[in-house]
C-alpha positions in Angstrom: 27.7 13.3 -9.7 28.2 15.9 -12.3 31.6 14.5 -13.4 30.1 11.1 -14.0 27.1 12.7 -15.7 29.5 14.4 -18.2 31.2 11.1 -19.0 27.7 9.5 -19.2 26.7 12.1 -21.8 29.8 11.2 -23.9 28.9 7.5 -23.7 25.3 8.2 -24.6 26.4 10.0 -27.7 28.2 6.9 -28.9 25.1 4.8 -28.2 22.8 7.1 -30.1 25.1 6.9 -33.2 25.1 3.1 -33.2 22.6 1.0 -35.1 23.4 -2.6 -34.0 23.8 -2.6 -30.2 24.8 -5.7 -28.1 24.4 -5.6 -24.3 26.7 -7.8 -22.2 26.1 -8.0 -18.5 26.9 -10.0 -15.3 24.7 -12.7 -13.8 24.0 -11.3 -10.3 21.3 -8.9 -9.2 23.4 -5.8 -10.0 24.1 -7.2 -13.4 20.5 -8.0 -14.2 19.2 -4.6 -13.1 22.0 -2.9 -15.0 21.0 -4.8 -18.2 17.3 -4.0 -17.6 18.1 -0.3 -17.1 20.0 0.0 -20.3 17.6 -2.1 -22.3 14.6 -0.1 -21.2 16.5 3.1 -22.0 17.4 1.8 -25.5 13.8 0.8 -26.2 12.6 4.2 -25.2 15.2 5.8 -27.5 14.0 3.6 -30.3 17.2 1.5 -30.6 17.4 -2.2 -31.5 19.5 -4.4 -29.2 20.5 -7.9 -28.3 21.5 -9.1 -24.8 24.1 -11.6 -23.5 24.8 -12.6 -19.8 28.1 -14.0 -18.7 29.5 -15.4 -15.5 32.9 -13.7 -16.0 34.3 -11.7 -18.9 37.3 -13.4 -20.4 39.3 -13.3 -23.7 37.2 -16.1 -25.3 34.0 -14.2 -24.8 35.6 -11.0 -26.1 36.8 -12.9 -29.2 33.3 -14.1 -29.8 32.0 -10.5 -29.7 34.8 -9.3 -32.0 33.9 -12.1 -34.5 30.2 -11.1 -34.5 31.3 -7.5 -34.9 28.3 -5.5 -33.6 28.2 -1.8 -34.3 28.6 -1.2 -30.5 28.8 -3.4 -27.4 27.6 -2.0 -24.1 29.2 -3.8 -21.1 27.3 -3.3 -17.8 28.5 -4.3 -14.4 31.7 -5.7 -16.0 34.4 -4.9 -18.5 36.6 -2.4 -16.5 39.2 -5.1 -15.9 39.4 -5.9 -19.6 39.8 -2.5 -21.2 43.1 -3.2 -22.9 41.8 -6.5 -24.3 38.6 -4.8 -25.6 40.7 -2.2 -27.3 43.2 -4.7 -28.7 40.4 -6.8 -30.3 39.0 -3.6 -31.9 35.6 -3.9 -30.2 33.7 -0.6 -30.3 32.4 -0.4 -26.7 30.7 1.6 -24.0 31.7 0.2 -20.5 29.4 1.0 -17.6 30.9 -0.6 -14.5 31.9 0.1 -10.9 34.8 -2.4 -10.4 38.4 -1.3 -10.2 39.6 -0.6 -13.7 42.7 -1.7 -15.5 43.4 0.6 -18.4 41.3 3.4 -19.8 38.8 4.2 -22.5 37.1 7.5 -23.4 33.7 5.7 -23.3 34.4 4.0 -20.0 31.9 5.1 -17.3 33.3 4.1 -13.9 33.2 5.9 -10.5 36.8 4.9 -9.7 38.1 7.1 -12.6 36.8 10.0 -10.5 38.0 8.7 -7.1 34.5 7.6 -6.2 34.3 4.2 -4.4 32.5 1.6 -6.4 32.1 -0.7 -3.5 29.5 1.4 -1.6 29.0 4.8 -3.3 27.5 3.5 -6.5 26.8 0.1 -8.1 26.9 -1.2 -11.6 23.2 -0.5 -11.9 23.7 3.0 -10.5 26.4 3.7 -13.1 24.1 2.4 -15.8 21.3 4.5 -14.4 23.4 7.6 -15.0 23.9 6.4 -18.6 20.2 5.9 -19.0 19.5 9.4 -17.8 21.9 10.7 -20.4 19.8 8.9 -23.0 16.5 10.4 -22.0 13.9 10.9 -19.3 14.6 7.7 -17.3 14.5 8.8 -13.6 11.8 6.2 -13.0 14.5 3.5 -13.4 16.0 4.6 -10.1 14.2 1.9 -8.3 16.0 -0.8 -10.3 19.3 1.0 -9.6 18.6 0.8 -5.8 17.7 -2.9 -6.1 21.1 -3.5 -7.8 22.9 -1.5 -5.1 21.2 -3.4 -2.3 21.9 -6.7 -4.1 25.6 -5.7 -4.0 25.2 -4.9 -0.2 26.2 -1.3 -0.7 23.9 -0.2 2.1 25.5 -2.4 4.7 28.6 -0.3 5.6 26.7 2.8 6.8 23.3 1.3 7.4 22.0 3.1 4.4 22.9 4.0 0.8 25.4 6.8 0.6 27.4 8.8 -2.0 25.9 8.9 -5.5 23.6 6.1 -4.4 22.0 8.6 -2.0 21.3 11.0 -4.9 19.7 8.1 -6.9 17.5 7.3 -3.9 16.3 11.0 -3.9 15.6 10.8 -7.7 13.6 7.6 -7.1 11.6 9.2 -4.3 10.8 12.2 -6.4 9.7 9.9 -9.3 7.4 8.0 -7.0 9.2 4.6 -7.6 11.0 4.4 -4.3 10.2 4.7 -0.6 12.8 4.6 2.2 12.5 4.6 6.0 14.3 3.4 9.1 13.1 -0.1 10.0 14.2 -3.5 11.1 16.8 -4.7 8.6 16.2 -8.4 8.8 15.4 -10.1 5.5 11.8 -11.1 4.6 9.6 -8.3 5.8 7.3 -8.6 2.9 7.0 -12.4 2.6 8.2 -14.2 5.7 6.4 -14.8 9.0 8.1 -12.7 11.7 9.5 -15.7 13.5 11.1 -16.9 10.3 12.8 -13.5 9.9 14.4 -14.0 13.3 15.2 -17.6 12.8 17.1 -16.9 9.6 18.9 -13.8 10.9 22.6 -13.9 10.0 23.7 -10.3 10.1 23.7 -9.8 12.9 23.8 -13.4 14.1 21.7 -13.6 17.3 22.8 -16.3 19.7 19.9 -18.4 20.9 17.5 -17.1 18.3 19.3 -17.5 14.9 18.5 -21.0 13.7 16.2 -21.8 16.6 12.5 -21.7 15.5 11.0 -22.5 18.9 13.1 -19.8 20.6 12.0 -17.2 18.1 8.4 -18.0 18.6 8.8 -17.9 22.4 10.7 -14.6 22.1 7.8 -13.0 20.1 5.2 -14.3 22.6 7.4 -12.7 25.4 7.2 -9.3 23.8 3.4 -9.5 23.5 3.0 -10.3 19.8 -0.5 -11.4 19.1 -1.3 -14.5 17.0 -4.5 -15.1 15.1 -5.6 -18.8 14.9 -3.1 -20.8 13.0 -1.9 -17.8 11.1 1.5 -16.2 11.5 1.9 -12.5 11.0 4.4 -11.0 8.6 6.3 -7.8 9.5 4.1 -5.7 7.1 1.0 -7.0 9.0 2.1 -5.6 12.4 1.0 -2.4 14.0 3.6 0.3 14.7 3.4 -0.5 18.4 4.0 -4.2 17.8 7.1 -3.4 15.7 8.5 -1.1 18.3 8.0 -3.8 21.0 9.9 -6.3 18.9 12.8 -4.0 18.0 13.1 -2.9 21.7 13.0 -6.5 22.8 15.6 -7.5 20.3 17.9 -4.8 21.4 17.6 -5.7 25.0 18.1 -9.4 24.2 21.3 -8.6 22.2 22.7 -6.5 25.0 22.0 -9.3 27.5 23.7 -11.8 25.1 26.8 -9.6 25.0 26.6 -8.7 21.3 28.8 -5.7 20.6 27.0 -2.4 20.2 28.1 -1.9 16.5 26.4 -5.2 15.6 23.3 -4.4 17.5 23.1 -1.1 15.6 22.7 -3.1 12.4 19.3 -4.4 13.5 17.8 -1.1 12.4 18.7 0.8 9.3 17.3 2.3 6.1 15.2 -0.1 4.1 13.9 0.5 0.5 10.5 -0.4 -0.9 9.1 0.0 -4.4 5.6 1.4 -3.8 4.4 0.5 -7.4 4.9 -3.2 -6.7 2.2 -5.2 -5.0 2.5 -5.4 -1.2 3.5 -8.8 0.1 5.5 -9.8 -3.0 9.3 -10.2 -3.4 9.5 -7.2 -5.8 8.1 -4.8 -3.2 11.3 -4.9 -1.1 14.7 -4.1 -2.6 16.5 -6.8 -0.7 14.0 -9.5 -1.5 13.8 -8.4 -5.1 17.6 -8.8 -5.4 17.4 -12.3 -4.0 14.7 -13.2 -6.5 17.0 -12.0 -9.3 19.9 -14.0 -8.0 17.7 -17.0 -8.2 17.3 -16.7 -11.9 20.6 -15.7 -13.6 22.7 -17.9 -11.3 20.8 -20.9 -12.6 21.3 -20.0 -16.3 17.9 -18.3 -16.5 19.1 -14.7 -16.8 16.4 -13.8 -19.4 13.7 -14.7 -16.8 15.3 -12.2 -14.3 15.6 -9.6 -17.1 11.9 -10.0 -18.0 11.0 -9.5 -14.3 13.1 -6.3 -14.1 11.4 -5.1 -17.3 8.0 -5.5 -15.9 6.8 -9.1 -16.4 4.5 -10.0 -13.6 2.9 -13.0 -15.4 4.7 -16.1 -16.8 8.3 -15.1 -16.2 7.5 -13.8 -12.7 6.0 -17.1 -11.8 9.1 -18.9 -13.3 11.3 -16.7 -11.1 9.3 -17.6 -8.0 9.8 -21.3 -8.7 13.5 -20.7 -9.2 13.6 -18.8 -5.9 12.2 -21.9 -4.1 14.9 -24.0 -5.7 17.6 -21.4 -4.9 16.6 -21.4 -1.2 16.8 -25.3 -1.1 20.2 -25.2 -2.7 21.5 -22.6 -0.2 20.2 -24.7 2.8 22.0 -27.7 1.3 25.1 -25.7 0.8 25.2 -24.4 4.3 24.6 -28.0 5.6 27.5 -29.2 3.5 29.8 -26.6 5.0 28.6 -27.5 8.5 29.2 -31.1 8.0 32.7 -30.8 6.5 33.7 -27.7 8.4 36.2 -24.9 7.5 39.9 -25.2 7.1 41.4 -22.3 9.2 44.7 -20.7 8.2 46.6 -17.8 9.7 44.7 -15.1 7.7 41.6 -16.7 6.2 39.3 -19.7 6.4 38.1 -21.8 3.5 35.9 -24.7 2.3 36.2 -26.6 -0.9 32.7 -27.6 -2.2 34.1 -29.4 -5.3 31.1 -30.1 -7.5 28.6 -30.3 -4.6 27.7 -26.5 -4.7 27.0 -24.7 -7.9 29.8 -22.3 -8.7 27.4 -19.5 -9.3 26.0 -19.6 -5.7 29.1 -20.7 -3.7 29.9 -17.1 -2.9 26.4 -16.6 -1.4 26.9 -19.8 0.7 30.3 -18.4 1.8 28.7 -15.2 3.0 26.0 -17.0 4.9 28.4 -19.6 6.4 30.3 -16.9 8.4 27.5 -16.6 10.9 26.6 -20.3 11.3 29.9 -22.1 10.8 33.1 -20.1 10.6 35.2 -17.7 12.6 33.7 -14.2 12.1 37.1 -12.6 12.6 38.5 -14.1 9.3 37.4 -13.8 5.7 35.8 -16.8 4.1 37.1 -18.2 0.8 35.1 -20.8 -1.1 36.2 -23.1 -3.9 33.8 -24.8 -6.4 34.7 -26.9 -9.5 33.8 -25.6 -13.0 34.4 -26.9 -16.5 37.1 -24.4 -17.0 38.9 -24.6 -13.6 38.1 -23.7 -10.1 35.8 -20.8 -9.1 37.0 -18.9 -6.0 34.7 -16.7 -4.0 35.7 -14.5 -1.1 33.6 -12.8 1.5 34.7 -10.4 4.3 33.1 -7.8 6.5 33.6 -4.1 7.1 35.5 -4.8 10.4 38.1 -6.6 8.3 38.0 -4.0 5.6 38.8 -1.3 8.2 41.8 -3.4 9.2 43.1 -3.4 5.6 41.4 -6.3 3.9 40.8 -5.9 0.2 39.6 -9.2 -1.3 39.4 -7.7 -4.8 43.1 -7.0 -4.8 44.2 -10.1 -2.9 42.2 -12.6 -5.0 43.3 -11.0 -8.3 47.0 -10.9 -7.2 47.0 -14.5 -6.0 45.1 -15.7 -9.1 47.4 -14.0 -11.5 50.4 -15.6 -9.7 49.0 -19.1 -10.7 47.8 -18.3 -14.2 44.2 -17.3 -13.3 42.3 -14.0 -13.1 40.1 -12.3 -10.5 38.7 -9.1 -9.1 35.9 -7.5 -7.3 35.5 -5.3 -4.2 37.3 -5.0 -0.9 34.5 -6.9 0.9 33.6 -9.4 -1.8 35.4 -10.7 -4.8 36.0 -13.7 -7.0 38.5 -15.4 -9.2 39.0 -18.4 -11.5 42.2 -20.5 -11.3 43.5 -23.7 -12.9 42.5 -26.9 -11.0 46.1 -27.9 -10.4 47.0 -24.6 -8.9 44.7 -24.6 -5.9 47.4 -25.3 -3.2 49.7 -22.7 -4.6 46.9 -20.2 -4.8 46.0 -20.8 -1.1 49.6 -20.2 -0.1 49.8 -17.0 -2.0 46.5 -15.7 -0.8 47.3 -16.4 2.9 50.4 -14.3 2.6 48.7 -11.5 0.7 45.8 -11.2 3.1 48.2 -11.4 6.0 50.2 -8.4 4.6 47.0 -6.4 4.1 45.8 -7.0 7.7 49.3 -6.3 9.2 49.6 -3.0 7.2 46.9 -1.4 9.2 
């Protein structure tokens, strides 16, 4: 971490010399937590700032920044792929990002520069947390950094956060803002009835339980879970013994169902809670917190998510909860659409084209969820959604495919550039934007590129 810390110190010096600071960040959970971390740090350092959230950084946005000419622009969770363009437009900038860089800049804080993997060793929020630490005593922001990392699924590969993320977890625990323990990894431990946790399980997908409410209730009765009147217990309401019985029963069920051992192992892993948040709320659990944030910025309400990250538990928090309910409805509708129209399966990937029926900002989430319920789990999923400026492409893989050579960040960017678009991301998840008329050509290029990646292993 010391190499990144040294670069963070250099970046912090540039920030402290600036008067007019403009923060530009991405619209996912990692981007929102990154923005919140730097904004809180700037406030504590007595600096004025403005904030802008973007779906994707492109030349037109950079030109707008250059025209407004702030003293300094701080890019968080994006910018590494546009270093040459930022420099060419004369934008004075600090870039705090974790995506694969193109070009270089002395005030570019990025793990890949130091041969640290930005896909699972540190997120955009983690990188920005290091920047915030260089600006002052901000170790208490480690909780937000972990929410960003979990939102980016950086804990999935090893069942826990590793690399520099691990050091951030330690700082958060020492600061009293983070608690971690081995537990059931299914989503919704704070807010969902236990049977709903099982019903909506998608990673791993549990045949006979996932998607089947009655079967989940019967399973819980079978392992001796008590019920109280008409109430349904949440995971946080259960005794230690009840939790052990459920986990043991699930493992036995999965073994009987023939689920591979490495998938069964994903049932239990390290989970992260924020002890200063109220129990039973979305902000108490890092995974649920990140989903709440995705429900704001992806619906053009990034300032609501930012306010929640910066401590609002009143009006904007209630707004976020309402947006979350809408987000869940939209995801269900998206999955149902994919189920009804099916996937197109090629040699090396599968895809669906949502057109204008799924919002481009959530089509990647739908793609990830659809693997378990619709598609072939042995192929990456590519999703297309129409936008005003072209076609949004989102790709989702898994670590089994990554181990075989898949790198969606490289493949989507290469295929997009071949048809006049642009893209990027990580090996397991990435995105691109392409011209509408280039979709067929893009698909052809992408199938060849992914095929080459998988064969190279």
